[in-house]
C-alpha positions as CSV (number, residue, x, y, z in Angstrom):
1,M,0.0,0.0,0.0
2,A,1.2,3.5,-0.7
3,T,2.4,5.3,2.3
4,N,3.2,8.9,1.2
5,A,0.4,11.3,2.0
6,V,-0.8,14.0,-0.4
7,P,-0.4,17.5,1.3
8,G,-3.7,18.4,3.0
9,S,-5.2,14.9,2.8
10,P,-6.2,13.2,6.0
11,S,-4.3,10.2,7.3
12,P,-6.0,7.3,9.2
13,P,-5.9,8.2,12.9
14,V,-3.6,6.6,15.5
15,A,-0.4,6.6,13.5
16,G,-2.0,5.1,10.4
17,R,-3.7,2.2,12.1
18,T,-7.3,1.0,11.8
19,F,-9.4,0.3,14.9
20,L,-8.6,-3.4,14.7
21,D,-4.9,-2.5,14.4
22,A,-5.0,-0.6,17.7
23,L,-6.1,-3.7,19.6
24,D,-4.1,-6.7,20.7
25,D,-5.2,-10.3,20.2
26,E,-7.0,-10.7,23.4
27,Q,-8.8,-7.4,22.9
28,R,-9.9,-8.5,19.4
29,R,-11.2,-11.8,20.8
30,E,-13.3,-9.9,23.4
31,L,-14.6,-7.6,20.7
32,R,-15.7,-10.6,18.6
33,R,-17.3,-12.2,21.6
34,R,-19.6,-9.1,22.0
35,A,-20.3,-8.9,18.2
36,T,-22.4,-10.6,15.6
37,P,-20.8,-11.3,12.2
38,R,-22.8,-9.8,9.3
39,R,-22.5,-10.0,5.5
40,F,-23.7,-7.4,3.1
41,P,-24.0,-7.7,-0.7
42,R,-22.6,-5.1,-3.1
43,G,-24.9,-2.1,-3.0
44,G,-26.5,-3.2,0.3
45,A,-27.1,-0.6,3.0
46,L,-25.4,-1.3,6.3
47,A,-27.3,1.7,7.8
48,H,-29.4,4.7,6.7
49,A,-29.1,8.3,7.5
50,G,-31.9,9.4,10.0
51,Q,-32.1,5.9,11.6
52,V,-31.6,5.4,15.3
53,G,-28.1,4.0,15.7
54,D,-28.8,0.4,16.7
55,R,-25.3,-1.0,16.1
56,V,-21.7,-0.1,15.6
57,L,-19.9,-1.9,12.8
58,V,-16.3,-2.9,12.4
59,I,-15.5,-3.7,8.7
60,T,-13.5,-6.9,8.5
61,D,-13.5,-7.4,4.7
62,G,-14.5,-5.1,1.8
63,H,-15.2,-1.4,1.6
64,V,-18.1,0.9,2.2
65,K,-19.0,4.5,1.3
66,L,-20.6,7.0,3.6
67,T,-23.0,9.4,1.9
68,R,-25.6,12.0,2.7
69,I,-28.4,13.5,0.6
70,T,-28.5,17.3,0.3
71,P,-31.8,19.3,0.6
72,E,-31.7,19.5,-3.3
73,G,-31.7,15.7,-3.5
74,R,-28.0,15.3,-4.5
75,E,-26.0,12.4,-3.0
76,V,-22.7,13.6,-1.4
77,L,-19.9,11.2,-0.7
78,L,-18.4,11.9,2.7
79,A,-15.8,9.1,3.1
80,V,-14.7,5.6,2.2
81,R,-13.9,3.0,4.9
82,G,-12.2,-0.3,4.6
83,P,-11.0,-3.4,6.5
84,G,-10.4,-2.7,10.2
85,D,-12.3,0.6,10.2
86,L,-15.1,1.6,12.6
87,V,-18.4,3.0,11.3
88,G,-21.5,4.1,13.2
89,E,-19.8,4.8,16.5
90,Q,-20.8,8.5,16.6
91,S,-24.5,7.6,17.1
92,A,-23.6,5.2,19.8
93,I,-21.7,7.9,21.6
94,D,-24.0,10.8,21.3
95,G,-27.3,9.0,21.1
96,E,-28.4,10.9,18.0
97,V,-29.7,9.4,14.7
98,R,-27.3,8.5,12.0
99,S,-25.9,11.3,10.0
100,A,-24.9,9.3,7.0
101,T,-26.0,6.3,4.9
102,I,-23.4,3.4,4.8
103,T,-23.4,1.4,1.6
104,A,-21.3,-1.6,0.6
105,L,-19.1,-0.9,-2.4
106,G,-18.6,-4.7,-2.9
107,A,-19.3,-7.7,-0.8
108,V,-18.7,-6.7,2.8
109,E,-18.2,-8.5,6.1
110,A,-18.5,-6.7,9.4
111,L,-18.8,-7.2,13.1
112,A,-22.0,-5.7,14.4
113,I,-22.1,-4.5,18.1
114,A,-25.0,-3.1,20.0
115,P,-24.4,0.4,21.2
116,D,-24.4,-0.5,24.9
117,D,-22.0,-3.3,24.3
118,F,-19.7,-1.0,22.3
119,L,-19.7,1.7,25.0
120,G,-19.0,-1.0,27.6
121,Y,-16.1,-2.3,25.6
122,V,-14.4,1.1,25.0
123,T,-14.8,2.1,28.6
124,T,-12.8,-1.0,29.7
125,V,-10.2,-1.0,26.8
126,P,-8.1,2.1,26.9
127,E,-6.6,1.5,23.5
128,A,-10.1,1.4,22.0
129,A,-11.2,4.5,23.8
130,L,-8.1,6.5,22.8
131,Y,-8.6,5.4,19.2
132,V,-12.2,6.5,19.2
133,M,-11.3,9.9,20.7
134,R,-8.5,10.5,18.1
135,T,-10.7,9.4,15.3
136,L,-13.5,11.8,16.2
137,A,-10.9,14.6,16.6
138,E,-9.3,13.7,13.2
139,R,-12.7,13.8,11.5
140,L,-13.4,17.3,12.9
141,R,-10.0,18.4,11.5
142,D,-10.8,16.8,8.2
143,A,-14.1,18.6,7.9
144,D,-12.2,21.9,8.5
145,R,-9.6,21.0,5.9
146,K,-12.3,20.2,3.3
147,R,-13.9,23.6,3.8
148,V,-10.6,25.3,3.2
149,E,-9.9,23.1,0.2
150,H,-13.2,24.0,-1.4
151,A,-12.4,27.7,-1.1
152,S,-8.7,27.4,-2.2
153,H,-8.6,24.6,-4.8
154,D,-10.3,24.2,-8.2
155,V,-11.9,20.9,-9.2
156,V,-8.6,19.4,-10.5
157,G,-6.9,20.3,-7.2
158,R,-9.7,18.8,-5.0
159,L,-9.8,15.7,-7.1
160,S,-6.0,15.3,-6.8
161,L,-6.4,15.4,-3.1
162,R,-9.1,12.8,-3.0
163,I,-7.4,10.4,-5.4
164,G,-4.2,10.8,-3.4
165,E,-6.2,10.0,-0.2
166,L,-7.5,6.8,-1.9
167,C,-4.0,5.9,-3.0
168,D,-2.7,6.3,0.6
169,R,-5.5,4.4,2.2
170,F,-6.4,1.7,-0.3
171,G,-3.9,1.7,-3.2
172,T,-1.7,-1.2,-4.2
173,V,1.5,-0.6,-6.2
174,G,1.8,-2.7,-9.4
175,P,4.9,-3.9,-11.2
176,D,4.8,-0.8,-13.4
177,G,5.0,1.5,-10.4
178,G,1.4,2.7,-10.8
179,T,-0.9,2.8,-7.7
180,R,-4.1,0.9,-8.3
181,I,-7.4,1.7,-6.5
182,D,-9.9,-1.1,-7.0
183,L,-13.0,0.6,-5.7
184,P,-16.2,0.9,-7.8
185,L,-16.6,4.7,-7.3
186,T,-18.7,6.4,-10.0
187,Q,-18.1,9.9,-11.4
188,E,-21.1,10.9,-9.4
189,D,-19.4,9.7,-6.2
190,L,-16.3,11.6,-7.0
191,A,-18.2,14.7,-8.0
192,G,-20.1,14.7,-4.7
193,W,-16.9,14.1,-2.8
194,V,-15.1,17.1,-4.3
195,G,-18.2,19.4,-4.3
196,A,-18.5,19.8,-8.1
197,S,-20.9,18.9,-10.9
198,R,-20.5,15.6,-12.7
199,E,-19.6,17.4,-15.9
200,S,-16.8,19.4,-14.1
201,T,-15.5,16.2,-12.5
202,A,-15.5,14.4,-15.9
203,R,-13.5,17.3,-17.4
204,A,-11.0,17.2,-14.6
205,L,-10.6,13.4,-15.0
206,H,-10.1,13.9,-18.7
207,Q,-7.4,16.5,-18.1
208,M,-5.6,14.2,-15.6
209,R,-5.8,11.3,-18.1
210,D,-4.4,13.5,-20.9
211,L,-1.5,14.6,-18.6
212,G,-0.7,10.9,-17.9
213,W,-1.4,11.2,-14.2
214,V,-4.2,8.6,-14.1
215,T,-6.1,6.0,-16.1
216,T,-9.6,5.1,-15.2
217,G,-11.6,1.9,-15.6
218,R,-15.1,0.8,-14.9
219,R,-14.3,0.0,-11.3
220,S,-10.7,1.2,-10.8
221,I,-8.4,4.2,-10.9
222,V,-4.6,3.8,-11.5
223,C,-2.4,6.7,-10.5
224,H,0.7,6.8,-12.6
225,D,2.2,10.0,-11.2
226,L,1.5,10.5,-7.6
227,D,4.1,13.2,-7.4
228,A,2.2,15.3,-10.0
229,L,-1.0,14.9,-7.9
230,R,0.9,16.1,-4.9
231,R,2.2,19.1,-6.7
232,R,-1.2,19.9,-8.1
233,A,-2.9,19.5,-4.7
234,G,-0.3,21.7,-3.1
235,G,-0.9,24.4,-5.7
């Protein structure tokens, strides 16, 4: 997996570790004892915005996207999470309804934990509690960064940041040196993530392909020049 971060892009909290990475073997066994394994098909909803938070989920295999619908009816991509990541914990902590819909990007396996069991777990496992606190703090900082990015970067710059983020989190380096992101994200997903129209996002991707920075497939993006993305994002 790629390890170099694009300037301004968020890194996974707790020194690049996921929630499961932050736990030792005994702590993971205790977590599984409290949890129920669940499977979700591609496109299946793990949770819906506006629902009462009835479970916290730890992704053990596959990837999910977190989205929200604007008052105008447009779907906005908020984040992508993968193996080891925690989703749905905010509702368990504050008791409010879910703020985002969680959808499987492919087949997904997860551990589902009732809110009370999750809170009981993190209050007895300091590593888990510290991870959750740092995660929530990082997401607040990330929200602030994205507001600044929207004001200071054009669509190509914002798209460079997001593709760089995907490379860092989920990319695999191939024999030709390109970083491949095998996630079925649509142009609509990317447009909502960067706060642009689908047409503007398509033009930005076309420009990046012409420059040789990326190639795109039906369910993948390959980044051929991550340094160029960093420079463009920093500009």
